[in-house]
C-alpha positions as CSV (number, residue, x, y, z in Angstrom):
1,M,85.9,70.9,95.6
2,D,85.7,67.2,96.4
3,R,83.8,67.8,99.6
4,P,81.4,70.4,101.0
5,M,82.9,73.7,102.1
6,T,82.6,74.4,105.8
7,T,81.3,77.4,107.6
8,E,84.8,78.2,108.8
9,E,86.1,78.1,105.2
10,L,83.4,80.3,104.0
11,F,84.1,82.9,106.7
12,D,87.8,82.8,105.9
13,Q,87.2,83.2,102.1
14,I,85.0,86.2,102.7
15,Q,87.4,87.7,105.2
16,D,90.3,87.2,102.7
17,R,88.3,89.0,100.0
18,L,87.7,91.9,102.3
19,K,91.4,92.1,103.2
20,E,92.4,92.0,99.6
21,K,90.1,94.9,98.8
22,G,91.2,96.9,101.9
23,R,87.8,96.6,103.4
24,L,88.8,95.4,106.9
25,P,88.7,98.3,109.3
26,D,91.8,99.4,111.2
27,I,89.9,99.4,114.5
28,L,89.3,95.6,114.3
29,D,90.8,93.6,117.2
30,Y,90.2,90.3,115.4
31,G,88.1,88.4,112.9
32,L,87.7,84.7,113.9
33,A,86.0,81.9,112.1
34,T,83.9,79.5,114.1
35,H,85.7,76.8,116.1
36,S,82.9,74.4,115.4
37,P,82.7,74.3,111.6
38,V,80.0,72.3,109.8
39,P,79.7,71.4,106.1
40,I,77.6,73.7,103.9
41,K,75.5,71.5,101.5
42,T,73.4,74.2,99.8
43,Y,73.9,77.7,98.6
44,E,70.3,78.5,99.5
45,F,71.0,80.2,102.8
46,D,70.8,83.7,104.3
47,L,73.7,85.5,105.8
48,V,72.5,86.6,109.3
49,N,74.1,88.8,111.9
50,K,74.1,90.4,115.2
51,L,75.9,93.7,115.6
52,A,75.9,94.8,119.2
53,Y,77.9,96.3,122.1
54,G,79.8,93.7,124.1
55,G,78.7,92.9,127.6
56,S,81.8,94.4,129.1
57,E,83.8,96.0,126.3
58,G,83.8,96.8,122.6
59,I,81.5,95.9,119.7
60,Y,80.9,92.5,118.3
61,L,79.7,91.5,114.8
62,D,78.5,87.8,114.9
63,L,77.7,86.1,111.6
64,W,76.0,82.9,110.7
65,I,74.0,81.2,108.0
66,E,70.3,80.2,108.2
67,Y,68.8,77.6,105.9
68,Y,66.1,74.9,106.0
69,V,66.5,71.2,106.4
70,N,63.4,69.1,106.2
71,N,61.2,72.2,106.7
72,K,63.2,73.1,109.9
73,R,65.3,76.3,110.2
74,E,68.9,75.6,111.0
75,K,71.5,78.2,112.1
76,K,75.3,77.6,111.8
77,K,77.9,80.0,113.1
78,L,80.4,81.5,110.6
79,G,82.5,83.7,112.8
80,T,82.9,87.0,114.7
81,F,84.6,90.3,114.2
82,K,85.4,92.4,117.3
83,T,86.7,95.8,118.1
84,L,87.5,97.2,121.6
85,H,86.3,100.6,120.5
86,E,82.8,101.6,121.8
87,D,82.1,105.0,120.4
88,D,79.4,105.9,117.8
89,D,82.0,106.2,115.1
90,A,83.2,102.6,115.8
91,M,79.6,101.4,115.6
92,H,79.3,103.0,112.1
93,V,82.5,101.4,111.1
94,M,81.4,98.0,112.2
95,A,78.0,98.5,110.4
96,G,80.0,99.2,107.3
97,L,82.0,96.0,107.8
98,L,78.7,94.2,108.1
99,A,77.5,95.6,104.7
100,D,80.8,94.8,103.1
101,F,80.7,91.2,104.5
102,I,77.2,90.7,103.0
103,I,78.2,92.2,99.7
104,E,81.3,90.1,99.4
105,G,79.6,87.0,100.8
106,S,76.8,87.2,98.3
107,A,79.3,87.7,95.4
108,Y,81.4,84.7,96.6
109,V,78.4,82.4,96.9
110,N,77.2,83.4,93.4
111,E,80.7,82.8,92.0
112,H,81.0,79.4,93.7
113,L,77.5,77.8,93.5
114,D,78.9,74.5,92.5
115,D,81.1,74.3,95.6
116,L,78.1,75.0,97.7
117,T,75.7,72.5,96.1
118,W,75.8,69.0,97.6
119,E,72.1,68.1,97.8
120,G,69.5,67.2,95.2
121,V,69.8,66.4,91.5
122,D,70.3,69.0,88.9
123,V,68.9,68.8,85.4
124,H,70.0,71.1,82.5
125,A,69.1,71.2,78.9
126,F,71.5,71.9,76.0
127,D,70.8,73.5,72.6
128,E,71.5,72.0,69.2
129,N,75.1,73.3,69.3
130,G,75.8,71.5,72.6
131,K,75.7,74.7,74.6
132,R,74.1,74.5,78.0
133,Y,71.2,76.8,78.8
134,S,71.7,79.2,81.7
135,W,68.6,77.9,83.5
136,G,68.0,74.5,85.0
137,Y,66.2,72.5,87.7
138,T,67.2,71.2,91.0
139,C,65.1,68.2,92.1
140,C,64.9,66.6,95.5
141,D,65.5,63.0,94.3
142,M,66.7,61.1,91.2
143,E,63.2,59.8,90.3
144,T,61.9,63.4,90.0
145,A,65.0,64.4,88.1
146,L,64.6,61.6,85.6
147,H,61.0,62.5,85.0
148,R,62.1,66.2,84.4
149,K,64.8,64.9,82.0
150,D,62.1,63.0,80.0
151,E,60.0,66.2,79.7
152,L,63.0,68.3,78.6
153,L,64.1,65.8,75.9
154,K,60.8,66.4,74.1
155,K,62.0,70.0,73.5
156,Y,65.8,69.9,73.7
157,P,68.3,67.6,71.9
158,Q,70.4,66.9,75.0
159,V,69.9,66.9,78.8
160,V,72.4,66.3,81.6
161,V,71.4,64.9,85.0
162,R,73.8,65.5,87.9
163,D,73.7,63.9,91.3
164,N,75.1,66.7,93.5
165,A,76.2,64.5,96.3
166,T,78.4,62.2,94.1
167,R,79.2,64.8,91.4
168,K,78.3,62.2,88.8
169,E,76.7,63.3,85.6
170,K,74.9,61.5,82.8
171,M,74.1,63.0,79.4
172,Y,70.9,61.9,77.6
173,H,70.1,62.4,73.9
């Protein structure tokens, strides 16, 4: 992606995965992404929810992400699923949908870490064959990343430094 994914897009992606796998319950009235999307700049968030009976009818499953910005907790809405059914079986079905949403959401995030990483500077080492190691570091600023790069170059033949906001990389030998 050439821009951060939004909360609306993430909800839609997960809902599409659930639909493709036949995991959206027949009792659903709707699944709607938030009408106030915001960009997601880090994959380091928790999927949070509220599963409850509605004030006047049905059962709602509200979903959002929680993450930290400057040591302050932020919450951003993803979307809502609703059914008009109110019986115990419907609550169990909606709880199953919640579990499936978390499972598919976690899988999606793990498969698309780069699309959800728009902050900090990543530093990765490469072996003598030019193969990138599976581990790396995310630093809060370029100065810290360049220091980490210098440390890694003492042990590894190549290191790449990537500014996540601009997507620019520079290889060092």
